[in-house]
C-alpha positions as CSV (number, residue, x, y, z in Angstrom):
1,M,-30.6,2.7,0.6
2,A,-29.6,0.2,3.1
3,R,-29.5,0.3,7.0
4,I,-26.3,-1.3,8.9
5,S,-27.3,-2.1,12.1
6,R,-24.7,-2.7,15.1
7,T,-26.3,-5.7,16.4
8,R,-26.1,-7.9,19.4
9,A,-24.0,-10.4,18.4
10,H,-21.4,-8.0,17.0
11,T,-21.0,-6.5,20.7
12,I,-20.8,-10.1,22.0
13,E,-18.1,-10.8,19.7
14,E,-16.1,-8.0,20.9
15,N,-16.6,-9.0,24.2
16,V,-15.8,-12.9,23.9
17,R,-12.9,-11.8,22.1
18,T,-11.4,-9.1,25.0
19,L,-12.2,-11.7,27.4
20,L,-9.7,-14.5,25.8
21,A,-6.9,-12.0,25.6
22,I,-6.8,-11.3,29.1
23,L,-7.4,-14.8,30.1
24,A,-4.3,-15.4,27.5
25,L,-2.7,-12.5,29.2
26,A,-2.6,-13.9,32.6
27,A,-1.9,-17.4,31.4
28,L,1.1,-17.4,29.9
29,P,2.9,-15.9,32.8
30,A,1.2,-18.1,35.3
31,A,2.5,-21.0,33.6
32,L,6.0,-20.1,33.7
33,L,5.9,-19.6,37.4
34,A,4.3,-23.7,37.6
35,P,6.5,-26.1,39.3
36,W,9.0,-27.1,35.8
37,P,10.4,-31.0,35.3
38,E,13.7,-31.0,36.4
39,W,14.8,-32.5,33.0
40,A,14.0,-29.6,31.3
41,P,15.9,-26.5,31.2
42,R,13.4,-23.2,32.2
43,W,15.1,-20.4,30.6
44,P,14.5,-21.2,26.8
45,A,10.7,-21.4,27.9
46,V,10.9,-18.4,30.0
47,V,12.7,-16.3,27.2
48,I,10.4,-17.7,24.1
49,G,7.0,-17.4,26.6
50,L,7.7,-14.0,27.7
51,G,8.7,-12.6,24.2
52,A,5.7,-14.0,22.7
53,W,3.6,-12.8,25.2
54,G,5.3,-9.4,25.0
55,L,4.3,-9.5,21.2
56,F,0.8,-10.4,22.0
57,A,0.2,-7.8,24.4
58,A,1.5,-5.0,22.3
59,G,-0.4,-5.7,19.3
60,Y,-3.8,-6.2,21.3
61,W,-2.9,-2.9,22.7
62,E,-2.3,-1.4,19.7
63,R,-5.6,-2.7,18.4
64,H,-7.8,-2.9,20.8
65,V,-6.9,-0.5,23.2
66,A,-4.9,2.5,21.8
67,P,-8.2,3.3,19.7
68,L,-9.8,4.5,23.0
69,A,-7.5,6.6,24.1
70,H,-7.6,11.0,23.4
71,I,-5.4,11.1,20.4
72,P,-5.2,14.3,18.7
73,P,-4.8,14.2,14.8
74,A,-1.5,14.5,13.4
75,R,-0.8,17.4,10.8
76,P,-0.6,18.7,8.2
77,V,-3.6,16.7,7.0
78,T,-6.0,17.0,10.3
79,I,-9.8,16.0,10.8
80,L,-10.6,19.5,12.1
81,P,-8.6,23.0,11.8
82,D,-9.2,25.4,14.5
83,I,-12.2,27.0,12.4
84,V,-14.8,29.1,14.2
85,P,-17.5,28.6,11.7
86,A,-19.6,31.7,9.7
87,T,-22.7,32.5,11.4
88,R,-25.7,34.9,10.3
89,S,-27.0,37.3,12.8
90,G,-30.9,37.2,12.6
91,V,-31.3,33.9,11.6
92,S,-35.0,33.0,12.6
93,G,-37.5,29.8,11.4
94,D,-41.3,29.2,12.3
95,V,-40.3,26.0,13.3
96,I,-37.8,25.3,16.2
97,K,-36.4,21.6,16.9
98,N,-34.8,20.3,19.7
99,F,-32.6,17.2,19.5
100,R,-31.0,15.5,22.6
101,W,-28.3,12.5,22.5
102,T,-25.6,11.3,24.7
103,F,-22.1,11.1,23.5
104,A,-19.1,9.0,24.5
105,A,-15.9,10.4,24.0
106,R,-12.8,8.4,23.5
107,D,-11.6,9.3,27.4
108,G,-14.6,7.5,28.7
109,Q,-16.7,10.4,29.7
110,S,-20.5,10.5,28.6
111,V,-22.0,13.5,28.1
112,E,-25.2,14.8,26.9
113,M,-25.9,16.8,24.6
114,T,-28.9,19.6,23.3
115,L,-29.3,21.4,20.3
116,E,-31.9,23.6,19.5
117,V,-32.2,24.2,15.7
118,A,-34.6,27.0,13.9
119,L,-36.0,25.9,10.5
120,S,-37.8,27.9,7.7
121,S,-41.0,26.1,6.6
122,E,-41.1,28.2,3.9
123,R,-37.8,27.2,2.5
124,Y,-38.1,23.5,3.5
125,Q,-41.4,23.2,1.3
126,A,-39.1,25.1,-1.8
127,V,-36.7,22.9,-1.8
128,R,-39.1,19.8,-1.2
129,A,-40.5,20.8,-4.6
130,E,-37.1,20.2,-6.4
131,P,-36.3,17.4,-8.5
132,R,-33.6,15.2,-7.4
133,R,-30.5,14.6,-8.8
134,P,-28.7,11.2,-9.6
135,A,-26.2,9.6,-7.1
136,G,-22.9,10.7,-7.8
137,N,-24.2,13.9,-7.6
138,W,-25.6,14.4,-3.7
139,A,-22.8,16.4,-2.5
140,H,-24.6,19.3,-3.7
141,Y,-27.2,19.0,-1.2
142,A,-24.8,19.2,1.4
143,A,-22.9,21.8,-0.2
144,T,-25.9,24.3,-0.8
145,D,-25.7,27.4,1.4
146,M,-28.8,27.8,4.3
147,P,-28.8,29.7,7.0
148,E,-29.9,27.0,9.4
149,L,-27.0,24.7,8.5
150,D,-24.8,27.6,9.5
151,S,-26.6,27.9,12.6
152,L,-26.5,24.1,13.1
153,A,-22.7,24.3,12.8
154,A,-22.4,27.1,15.5
155,G,-24.6,25.4,17.5
156,F,-22.0,22.0,17.3
157,Y,-19.1,24.9,17.7
158,R,-20.6,25.9,21.1
159,L,-21.5,22.3,22.3
160,H,-17.6,21.4,21.7
161,L,-16.0,25.0,22.6
162,G,-14.1,24.5,26.2
163,R,-14.3,20.7,25.7
164,E,-10.8,19.0,25.9
165,W,-12.1,17.0,23.0
166,S,-9.6,16.0,20.0
167,S,-11.0,16.7,16.5
168,L,-11.8,13.1,16.2
169,D,-14.0,13.1,19.1
170,Q,-16.0,16.4,17.7
171,A,-16.5,14.5,14.3
172,G,-17.7,11.4,16.3
173,N,-19.9,13.8,17.9
174,V,-21.8,15.2,15.1
175,L,-21.8,11.5,13.4
176,N,-23.4,10.3,17.0
177,F,-26.3,13.4,16.5
178,T,-27.1,11.8,13.3
179,Q,-27.3,8.1,14.5
180,A,-29.5,9.3,17.6
181,C,-31.4,11.9,16.3
182,I,-32.6,10.9,12.9
183,R,-35.0,8.1,12.6
184,Y,-34.0,5.5,9.7
185,V,-37.1,6.0,7.3
186,P,-36.5,4.0,3.8
187,D,-37.5,6.7,1.1
188,G,-40.4,4.5,-0.5
189,E,-42.2,5.5,3.2
190,S,-41.2,9.2,3.6
191,A,-40.3,10.5,0.5
192,P,-41.9,11.4,-2.7
193,A,-40.0,8.9,-4.8
194,A,-38.2,5.4,-4.2
195,E,-34.9,7.4,-4.2
196,W,-35.2,10.8,-3.1
197,P,-31.7,12.4,-1.5
198,R,-32.8,15.1,1.0
199,Y,-31.4,18.6,1.6
200,P,-30.6,19.1,5.3
201,I,-33.3,21.2,6.1
202,E,-35.8,18.5,5.4
203,T,-33.7,15.9,7.1
204,L,-34.1,18.0,10.3
205,M,-37.6,18.8,9.8
206,D,-38.7,15.6,9.4
207,E,-36.3,14.0,11.9
208,A,-36.1,11.1,9.5
209,G,-34.0,9.9,6.4
210,D,-32.2,6.9,5.4
211,C,-28.4,6.0,4.5
212,E,-27.9,9.4,2.4
213,D,-29.9,11.4,4.0
214,D,-28.1,11.2,7.1
215,V,-24.5,11.6,5.2
216,I,-25.7,14.4,3.4
217,L,-27.1,16.2,6.8
218,A,-23.6,15.3,8.9
219,A,-21.7,16.3,5.6
220,A,-23.0,20.0,5.6
221,A,-22.7,20.3,9.3
222,L,-18.9,19.0,9.4
223,K,-17.8,21.1,6.2
224,R,-18.7,24.2,8.2
225,L,-16.9,23.1,11.0
226,G,-13.4,23.1,8.8
227,F,-13.4,19.3,8.2
228,E,-12.9,17.5,4.7
229,V,-15.8,15.5,4.2
230,A,-16.6,13.2,1.4
231,L,-19.7,10.5,0.5
232,L,-18.3,7.3,0.1
233,Y,-21.0,5.2,-2.4
234,Y,-21.1,1.3,-2.1
235,S,-23.8,-1.0,-3.9
236,G,-27.1,-0.1,-2.0
237,H,-25.5,2.1,0.8
238,C,-23.9,5.4,1.0
239,A,-21.8,6.1,4.0
240,L,-19.4,9.4,5.4
241,G,-16.0,9.7,5.0
242,V,-14.2,12.4,7.4
243,A,-10.6,13.0,6.0
244,G,-8.0,12.3,8.3
245,A,-4.2,11.9,9.3
246,E,-2.1,8.8,9.4
247,G,-1.9,7.3,12.4
248,L,-5.5,8.0,13.8
249,P,-7.6,5.0,15.4
250,G,-9.9,3.5,12.5
251,E,-10.1,2.2,9.6
252,F,-10.2,4.6,6.1
253,V,-10.3,4.4,2.3
254,V,-8.0,6.3,-0.3
255,D,-9.1,8.6,-2.6
256,A,-6.7,7.8,-5.7
257,R,-7.2,11.7,-6.9
258,T,-6.1,13.6,-4.2
259,R,-4.6,10.9,-1.7
260,L,-6.7,11.9,0.9
261,K,-7.6,9.1,3.7
262,Y,-11.4,9.3,4.5
263,F,-12.3,7.8,7.4
264,Y,-15.8,5.7,7.4
265,G,-18.5,6.9,9.2
266,E,-21.6,4.8,9.5
267,T,-24.4,6.7,10.2
268,T,-27.7,4.9,9.9
269,D,-27.5,3.5,13.5
270,E,-26.3,4.1,16.8
271,G,-23.0,2.5,18.3
272,W,-20.8,2.8,14.9
273,R,-17.4,5.0,16.0
274,L,-15.8,7.1,12.9
275,G,-13.0,5.0,11.8
276,E,-15.5,1.5,12.2
277,V,-16.4,-0.4,9.3
278,P,-19.2,-2.8,9.1
279,D,-18.1,-6.3,8.3
280,R,-19.9,-6.4,4.5
281,Y,-17.7,-3.1,3.7
282,R,-14.3,-3.9,5.3
283,G,-11.2,-4.3,3.2
284,R,-13.9,-2.9,0.3
285,Q,-12.9,0.2,-1.6
286,P,-16.6,2.5,-2.3
287,D,-17.8,2.2,-6.2
288,M,-17.5,6.1,-6.1
289,I,-16.0,8.9,-3.7
290,E,-17.8,12.5,-3.8
291,P,-15.9,15.0,-2.1
292,V,-17.8,18.0,-0.8
293,H,-15.7,20.9,-1.9
294,R,-17.0,24.1,-0.4
295,V,-20.0,25.7,0.7
296,M,-22.0,27.4,-2.8
297,A,-24.9,29.9,-2.7
298,P,-28.2,28.7,-4.2
299,K,-29.3,29.6,-7.7
300,S,-31.5,32.5,-7.4
301,S,-34.8,32.3,-9.4
């Protein structure tokens, strides 16, 4: 499925919009303080101008500045309950993967992250041999229980422990991990079939995947950390949905069945924040929303 790149043009557009807003905010008060024709009363222009300036400033703040604040989620529908993930003793693997990335929290602080994950090559080969399920039934791969995923979630819990981050930042860090540490490679170039949704252990072992693989990996970790998550299906693309409260910064889609608000997460390229939607999907309802309902034990053979 498709990769959605955060282009340089997108960033330049944001910077130009910010510069124009700053110039507009500065120009109006300067114009009101400039010399005024004697025949024209000044006070109506001052009242109207300052009122318009205030509305513009408030709207710009709400849309572009407030989302950068350190905002805790509202309850009862939060992104992250205070949950310590379940861990297993003696989790071991014959392959050790070390991942490094930098996460920029919404308070402006950038933090270097490192995460070590032990993987079983035997378990990797076993799931690799399984037939694949069709689209719409991919939450299975995120929900299937594996020791490696408990260990992954516990690793994120330790990274977040002691940091004064909102759950929005904690979810964003997991999203950033998939963006930075998993190379985007189409299934046709890296998998046995043209459409090959991976178990998270496959994505971690290969350090590669396409959009649904990144989404499944992020959803698996977030579900074990206590988040409500879903796979958002669009034509030719899959994105992450993280349930959150009204009033959080960012854009969301609503699941008509549960009324949960799923904030969009783009996993395939760095720079996308949780709640930031690529232009081609902005304002669109997904073709399908598939929640990850629960973590379940794998079938016994």
